[in-house]
N, C-alpha and C positions, 0 to 999 in steps of 0.2 A: 936590621937600623939599630947600631949598639949606643949611641947616645942621642938618644930626641929632641937634645936642649944643642947639638951640633946639626940636626935636618933644621931646627926651630930660626939659628943663626943666617943659615944657606939660603932658607924663604924670604927670609923678612928685609939682608942684604941683595937681593935680589924683586924686589919690591912682587914679590909672587903673595896672592891674599889666599888664608887658609882660616882654618875651623880652630878653636878657641885645642888647646890642644886638653883629650881628655883619658882616662886614665882608670881602668878595667885594678883595684886596687893585688897590688900584690903576682898579678898576670903577667899587663899590658900597657902600655902605656901609647896613644898616636894620632895624628895631627891627619886633618883633610885638606887636598885644594886642589884644581881642576890647572892638566897644559891649557896650551892658549886656544884648540879648540872643543873645549868644553867638557875632556873628561877627568873624569874623576879618582882622584892619584890620594896613595898616602905614603905614608910615616910610619913604623909603629917600633916598640921598645923592649922587646922581651924583659920583664922586670924580675921573673925565676931564671936562674944560672942555667947555660944548658945543661940537661942532665937531672935533672932535679927536679921535675916536671912531676908533678904525680901521677902516678897510671892506674889509670880504672878504663874501662870500658867505655868508647867511642872519642877516644880522645885520641885518637892515631886518622888517620884515612888511611893505612893500613893495618886498622884493625879491623880483619877479616870476617868478625862475627855480623858486627854491623851492615855492611855488604850482606854477607846471607840473608843476615836478616832483612836486609829492605826487595834483593829479588826475591823472596823468597813469598813478600807480603804481596806480590804487586801477580803474580804469576793468575795462570783464565783455566 
């Protein structure tokens, strides 16, 4: 989501109940809501420009080292 305030405007104008917007400062802002069947959903907005996120071990699902450690720690 590029603009969380636009998402909030949509939720409010549609009468959809939602959580108070929350934020992990400098990282992400988000709001949760439920669909008509009770499934929890959410919108989020990255607060760090694309390509400027800090890169360190464990920051990506593509971090092979993370998966190798996990697989190795659960072998019998």
